[in-house]
C-alpha positions in Angstrom: 112.1 88.5 127.2 114.8 90.8 125.8 115.4 89.7 122.2 118.8 91.4 122.1 118.1 93.7 119.2 117.9 97.1 121.0 119.6 99.7 118.7 119.7 97.4 115.7 118.7 99.1 112.4 115.7 97.5 110.8 113.9 98.0 107.5 110.2 96.8 107.3 108.8 97.0 103.8 105.0 97.2 103.7 104.9 98.0 107.4 102.0 100.5 107.5 99.3 97.8 108.0 98.6 94.2 108.5 101.4 91.7 109.2 104.1 94.2 108.3 102.7 96.5 111.0 102.5 93.7 113.5 106.2 93.0 112.8 107.2 96.7 113.0 105.4 97.2 116.3 107.1 94.2 117.8 110.5 95.3 116.6 109.9 98.9 117.9 108.9 97.5 121.3 112.3 95.7 121.4 114.1 99.0 120.8 115.1 98.6 117.2 115.5 101.7 115.0 113.0 101.4 112.2 112.7 102.5 108.6 109.2 101.6 107.5 108.1 101.8 103.8 104.7 101.8 102.2 103.1 103.4 99.1 100.3 105.3 101.0 101.7 108.4 102.6 98.9 109.3 105.0 98.6 106.0 106.7 102.3 105.4 106.8 103.1 108.7 108.4 100.3 108.2 111.0 101.5 104.7 111.9 105.1 105.8 112.2 104.2 108.6 114.6 102.0 106.3 116.7 104.7 103.6 116.9 107.3 106.2 118.0 105.0 107.7 120.6 104.0 104.2 121.9 107.5 102.7 122.1 110.0 105.5 122.2 111.8 103.9 119.2 113.3 105.8 116.3 110.8 105.4 113.4 111.4 106.8 109.9 108.8 106.7 107.2 109.7 106.3 103.5 106.9 106.6 101.0 108.0 104.2 98.2 107.0 101.3 96.1 109.5 98.6 97.0 108.7 96.7 93.8 110.5 99.3 91.7 114.2 100.1 91.4 113.5 103.7 92.4 111.5 102.7 95.5 114.2 100.3 96.6 116.9 102.9 96.2 114.9 105.4 98.3 114.5 102.9 101.1 118.1 101.8 101.1 119.2 105.5 101.0 117.5 106.0 104.3 119.0 102.8 105.8 122.0 101.6 103.7 123.3 99.2 106.4 120.3 97.4 108.0 120.8 94.7 110.5 117.3 93.5 110.1 115.2 93.2 106.9 111.5 92.3 107.0 109.4 92.4 103.9 105.8 91.9 102.9 103.3 93.4 100.5 99.6 93.7 99.9 98.3 90.3 98.7 97.8 89.9 94.9 94.3 89.6 93.6 92.4 86.4 94.3 92.0 84.4 91.0 89.0 82.3 90.5 90.2 80.7 87.2 93.8 80.0 86.4 93.2 80.4 82.7 92.2 84.1 83.2 95.7 85.1 84.4 97.6 86.7 81.6 101.4 87.5 81.3 101.0 91.1 82.4 99.3 89.9 85.6 102.3 87.7 86.3 104.9 90.4 85.5 103.3 92.9 87.9 102.9 90.2 90.6 106.4 88.9 90.3 107.8 92.4 90.7 106.5 92.8 94.2 106.3 89.3 95.5 109.6 87.8 94.2 111.9 90.3 92.5 111.6 92.9 95.3 112.6 90.6 98.2 115.3 89.0 96.2 116.8 92.4 95.2 116.6 93.6 98.8 118.5 90.5 100.0 121.1 91.0 97.3 121.6 94.6 98.4 121.9 93.9 102.1 123.3 90.4 102.7 127.0 91.3 102.0 127.0 94.1 104.5 125.4 92.0 107.1 128.0 89.3 106.5 130.8 91.7 106.7 129.5 92.9 110.1 128.9 89.4 111.2 125.2 89.7 112.0 122.0 90.0 110.2 118.4 88.8 110.1 116.0 88.6 107.2 112.3 87.6 107.4 110.2 87.3 104.3 106.5 87.3 104.9 104.8 85.2 102.2 101.7 83.1 102.3 100.7 79.6 103.2 99.8 79.1 99.6 103.5 78.8 98.8 103.5 75.5 100.5 99.9 74.4 100.1 98.7 75.6 96.6 95.2 76.7 95.8 93.8 78.0 92.6 92.5 81.2 94.2 95.9 82.0 95.5 98.0 81.2 92.4 99.3 84.7 91.9 100.4 84.8 95.5 101.5 81.3 96.2 103.5 80.5 93.0 105.9 83.5 93.3 106.3 83.0 97.1 107.1 79.3 96.4 110.0 80.5 94.3 111.0 82.9 97.0 111.0 80.1 99.6 113.3 78.1 97.3 115.7 81.0 96.8 115.7 81.9 100.5 116.6 78.3 101.6 119.5 78.1 99.2 120.9 81.5 100.1 120.3 81.0 103.8 122.6 77.9 103.9 125.4 79.8 102.3 125.4 82.9 104.6 124.4 81.3 108.0 128.1 80.7 109.0 128.6 84.5 108.6 125.9 85.3 111.1 123.2 86.1 108.6 120.0 84.2 109.3 117.2 84.1 106.7 113.7 82.6 107.2 110.2 82.8 105.8 106.8 83.2 107.5 103.8 81.8 105.6 100.6 83.2 107.1 97.0 82.2 106.5 94.1 84.4 107.4 94.8 87.3 109.8 92.8 90.3 110.9 94.4 92.8 108.6 93.0 96.0 107.1 92.4 94.2 103.8 90.5 91.4 105.5 88.5 93.8 107.6 87.3 95.7 104.5 86.5 92.5 102.7 84.6 90.8 105.5 82.9 94.0 106.6 81.4 94.2 103.1 80.3 90.6 103.3 78.8 91.2 106.8 76.9 94.2 105.5 75.5 92.2 102.5 74.4 89.4 104.8 73.1 91.6 107.6 75.5 90.3 110.2 78.5 91.6 112.2 82.1 91.5 111.0 82.9 89.0 113.8 80.1 86.7 112.6 81.3 86.9 109.0 84.8 85.9 110.1 83.5 83.0 112.3 81.4 81.7 109.4 84.4 81.8 107.0 86.6 80.2 109.6 84.1 77.4 109.9 84.0 76.9 106.2 87.8 76.8 106.0 87.9 74.4 109.0 90.3 76.6 110.9 90.9 74.7 114.2 91.2 78.0 116.2 87.8 79.1 114.8 89.0 82.6 114.1 91.6 84.6 112.0 95.0 85.4 113.5 96.1 88.5 115.4 98.7 90.6 113.7 100.5 91.3 117.0 100.8 87.6 117.7 102.3 87.2 114.2 104.6 90.2 114.8 106.0 88.7 118.0 107.0 85.6 116.1 108.5 87.7 113.3 110.6 89.6 115.9 111.8 86.3 117.5 113.2 85.3 114.1 115.0 88.7 114.0 116.5 88.2 117.4 119.7 86.9 119.0 117.8 83.6 119.6 117.5 82.7 115.9 121.1 81.7 115.4 120.2 78.1 114.7 117.0 78.5 112.7 118.2 78.6 109.1 116.2 78.7 105.9 112.9 77.6 107.4 109.4 78.4 106.2 106.9 78.5 109.1 103.3 78.1 108.3 101.0 80.2 110.6 97.4 79.6 109.5 95.7 78.4 112.7 96.2 74.8 111.9 94.3 74.6 108.6 97.3 73.0 106.9 99.8 70.9 108.7 102.2 68.0 108.1 104.4 65.8 110.2 107.5 67.3 108.6 
């Protein structure tokens, strides 16, 4: 399927690994021109080179921390008029006890999980609206909709982002700007691989076995974690010409662990 976004200019923040990489790869395969940001230079440059070689797309790397004013300025300087904006970040630390989270933890987490995507939307929506077309996808977490104590620092800020997104999306949809959220559960990302490889080593089992065991404990109906390229394809669909009537939604993608009738 041709998603109708060949030649569109896209920013993917946090796109050097995980769900951001899955999204960037899907957009590159559809012929979008990409600007990908991440904090780690070595992996970012390597990934951008690989994507360009694999897909033939124009891919530009920007080493920047998108949670800072300076980082956002550097990214937008490289692509001041994006048609597509996709944003994600490394997940905040798992918290075993809500009472151990102090104000400094909240300030640093809010900077990357809430303020950054809000500021990127503020910086890009007007231009998209003037041109009559735009797509924004914020990659959050299922914990935004289904809270758990261990994901407080991830879920609470993203819940605020979901609220903000839905309100803004309703205002700008008539101008051709479509904004949605994706709320993933467990996926085979670099962070997950490192975490469960360590668990596997401690238990004397394989990574695959460690994942299957955790999936069983979590009662994931699929019995496994998700694939980042499957996720990326869904992300790209929300960035496509076919997303015109999908406005301000938050799609849970967690293998069926959490679901509701509405």
